[in-house]
C-alpha positions as CSV (number, residue, x, y, z in Angstrom):
1,M,-69.7,-25.4,19.2
2,A,-71.8,-24.3,22.2
3,P,-73.8,-21.1,21.8
4,G,-72.1,-19.3,24.7
5,E,-68.7,-20.0,23.2
6,Q,-69.8,-19.0,19.7
7,K,-71.0,-15.6,21.0
8,K,-67.6,-15.1,22.7
9,K,-65.8,-15.9,19.5
10,K,-68.1,-13.8,17.3
11,K,-67.5,-10.8,19.7
12,R,-63.7,-11.2,19.5
13,R,-63.7,-11.4,15.8
14,R,-66.1,-8.4,15.5
15,S,-63.7,-6.3,17.7
16,K,-60.5,-7.3,15.7
17,A,-62.4,-6.6,12.5
18,I,-63.4,-3.2,13.7
19,A,-59.8,-2.4,14.8
20,V,-58.4,-3.4,11.3
21,L,-61.1,-1.4,9.5
22,L,-60.4,1.6,11.6
23,V,-56.7,1.3,11.0
24,L,-57.3,1.0,7.1
25,F,-59.5,4.0,7.1
26,L,-56.9,6.1,9.1
27,L,-54.2,5.1,6.6
28,W,-56.3,5.8,3.6
29,F,-57.6,9.2,5.1
30,T,-54.0,10.2,5.9
31,Y,-52.6,9.2,2.5
32,T,-55.4,11.0,0.4
33,Q,-55.9,14.2,2.6
34,V,-52.5,15.2,3.6
35,S,-49.1,15.6,1.8
36,S,-47.3,12.5,1.0
37,G,-44.4,13.4,3.4
38,L,-46.7,13.8,6.2
39,A,-48.7,10.8,5.4
40,F,-45.5,8.7,5.5
41,L,-44.7,10.0,8.9
42,V,-48.0,9.3,10.2
43,I,-47.9,5.7,8.8
44,I,-44.5,4.9,10.4
45,I,-45.7,6.2,13.7
46,L,-49.2,4.7,13.6
47,V,-48.5,1.1,12.6
48,P,-45.6,0.5,15.1
49,S,-47.7,2.2,18.0
50,L,-50.7,-0.1,17.2
51,A,-48.5,-3.1,17.1
52,A,-46.8,-2.2,20.4
53,F,-50.3,-1.7,22.0
54,F,-51.5,-5.3,21.1
55,I,-48.2,-6.7,22.1
56,L,-48.2,-5.0,25.5
57,R,-51.9,-6.0,26.1
58,R,-51.0,-9.6,25.4
59,R,-48.0,-9.5,27.7
60,R,-50.2,-8.0,30.5
61,R,-52.5,-10.8,30.2
62,S,-49.6,-13.3,30.3
63,R,-48.1,-11.6,33.2
64,A,-51.5,-11.6,35.1
65,K,-51.8,-15.5,34.7
66,R,-48.0,-15.9,35.7
67,V,-48.7,-13.8,39.0
68,L,-52.0,-15.8,39.5
69,F,-50.2,-19.1,39.2
70,E,-47.4,-18.2,41.6
71,M,-50.0,-16.9,44.2
72,G,-51.9,-20.1,43.8
73,V,-48.9,-22.3,44.3
74,Q,-48.4,-20.8,47.8
75,N,-52.2,-20.7,48.7
76,L,-53.7,-23.8,47.0
77,D,-55.8,-24.7,50.1
78,Q,-56.6,-21.3,51.2
79,M,-58.3,-19.9,48.1
80,D,-62.0,-20.0,47.3
81,G,-63.9,-21.6,44.4
82,I,-63.5,-18.7,42.0
83,A,-59.8,-18.2,42.8
84,F,-59.3,-21.9,42.2
85,E,-61.0,-21.8,38.6
86,H,-58.6,-18.9,37.7
87,F,-55.7,-20.8,39.2
88,L,-56.4,-23.7,37.0
89,E,-56.7,-21.5,34.0
90,A,-53.3,-20.0,34.7
91,L,-51.8,-23.4,35.5
92,F,-52.8,-25.1,32.2
93,T,-51.7,-21.9,30.3
94,R,-48.3,-22.4,31.7
95,L,-48.4,-26.0,30.5
96,G,-49.2,-25.1,27.0
97,Y,-52.9,-25.2,26.7
98,E,-55.2,-22.5,25.6
99,S,-57.4,-22.0,28.5
100,E,-60.5,-19.8,29.2
101,A,-62.8,-19.5,32.1
102,T,-66.5,-19.9,31.3
103,Q,-69.2,-17.4,32.5
104,A,-69.8,-17.6,36.4
105,S,-73.5,-18.4,36.0
106,G,-75.0,-20.7,33.4
107,D,-71.8,-22.6,32.8
108,Y,-73.5,-25.9,32.3
109,G,-71.1,-27.7,34.7
110,V,-67.9,-26.5,33.1
111,D,-65.7,-23.9,34.8
112,V,-62.7,-23.9,32.3
113,L,-62.2,-24.9,28.8
114,L,-58.8,-26.2,27.6
115,H,-57.5,-26.5,24.0
116,K,-54.5,-28.4,22.9
117,N,-53.4,-30.4,19.7
118,G,-57.0,-30.0,18.3
119,K,-58.5,-31.5,21.4
120,R,-61.1,-29.6,23.7
121,I,-61.2,-30.4,27.4
122,A,-64.1,-29.4,29.7
123,V,-63.0,-28.8,33.3
124,Q,-65.1,-28.7,36.5
125,A,-63.2,-27.2,39.3
126,K,-64.0,-28.2,42.8
127,H,-62.2,-26.6,45.7
128,Y,-63.7,-28.5,48.8
129,S,-62.7,-29.4,52.2
130,S,-64.2,-32.8,51.8
131,P,-64.3,-35.5,49.1
132,V,-66.1,-34.5,45.9
133,G,-69.4,-36.5,45.2
134,L,-70.8,-37.8,42.0
135,S,-72.9,-34.6,41.1
136,A,-69.7,-33.0,39.9
137,V,-69.0,-36.0,37.7
138,Q,-72.6,-35.7,36.3
139,E,-72.2,-32.1,35.5
140,A,-68.8,-32.4,33.9
141,H,-70.2,-35.2,31.7
142,T,-73.3,-33.2,30.8
143,G,-71.2,-30.1,30.2
144,T,-68.9,-31.9,27.9
145,K,-71.8,-32.6,25.5
146,Y,-72.9,-28.8,25.7
147,Y,-69.5,-27.5,24.8
148,E,-68.8,-30.4,22.4
149,A,-65.6,-31.2,24.2
150,D,-63.5,-34.3,23.6
151,E,-62.9,-35.0,27.3
152,A,-64.3,-34.2,30.8
153,W,-62.1,-33.5,33.9
154,V,-63.0,-32.9,37.4
155,I,-60.1,-31.3,39.3
156,T,-60.2,-30.9,43.1
157,N,-57.7,-30.0,45.9
158,N,-59.3,-32.9,47.8
159,G,-60.4,-36.4,46.9
160,F,-63.5,-38.2,45.5
161,T,-66.2,-40.3,47.0
162,K,-66.5,-43.9,45.9
163,A,-69.7,-43.2,44.0
164,A,-68.0,-40.4,42.2
165,R,-65.1,-42.8,41.2
166,E,-67.4,-45.5,40.1
167,L,-69.6,-43.1,37.9
168,A,-66.3,-41.5,36.4
169,D,-65.2,-45.1,35.3
170,K,-68.6,-45.6,33.5
171,T,-68.8,-42.1,31.9
172,G,-65.1,-41.7,31.1
173,V,-64.6,-38.6,33.1
174,R,-61.0,-38.0,34.2
175,L,-60.7,-37.3,38.1
176,I,-57.7,-35.4,39.3
177,T,-57.1,-35.4,43.0
178,G,-55.4,-33.0,45.3
179,P,-52.1,-35.0,45.3
180,E,-52.1,-35.5,41.5
181,L,-52.8,-31.7,41.1
182,R,-49.8,-30.8,43.3
183,Q,-47.7,-33.0,41.0
184,I,-49.0,-31.2,37.9
185,V,-48.3,-27.8,39.7
186,A,-44.7,-29.0,40.5
187,S,-44.2,-30.0,37.1
188,A,-45.5,-26.6,35.8
189,S,-43.1,-24.8,38.3
190,R,-40.2,-26.7,36.9
191,K,-41.1,-26.1,33.4
192,R,-40.4,-22.5,33.6
193,A,-37.8,-22.4,36.2
194,P,-34.3,-21.2,35.1
195,K,-31.8,-24.1,34.6
196,K,-28.7,-23.9,36.9
197,P,-25.5,-25.4,35.9
198,D,-24.5,-28.6,37.8
199,R,-21.0,-27.2,38.5
200,E,-19.1,-23.8,38.3
201,P,-17.7,-23.3,34.9
202,P,-13.9,-23.6,34.7
203,P,-12.0,-20.2,35.0
204,P,-10.9,-18.7,31.6
205,P,-7.3,-19.5,30.8
């Protein structure tokens, strides 16, 4: 695992461990320092409150990604590079991947990391007004090794130069062009769209 990703995971684990220890301490203190009736009351209030807090925080993150996806669908060609990276993160989250954006600087040629079915994919995002050159393929290929990913993808709203396509063929980097990306976006949009009946149900007897 890459050093940067290791640090992020260690930080998340440390935060969760501190939260768990704090909860256990509060429960122990309440149980030993106050009457049993009051302790029981505090416990039945504290535990659901903490559970609700974590659930609401997760829902807020999901809602933020959903809003970002919907905005990106309407403004795919108007967004800047950073917005494009976050749009791809939201897009693949919607498609069932675990996704996370890498740090803005020192990303080693990888903008988004995807995880699904035990496979890690390193994504280089290029929001260009012209075809993407071979340097993006080189960066993605190098970044895959740094992040110990199984695959490398370069995704753009445009196309790729001949040199980029040739290098991708030799290195095994997957290239996703603008038209293919729009097909993926359309598929993601249908995935969560509510199903409508083909015809009106018959009236009740």
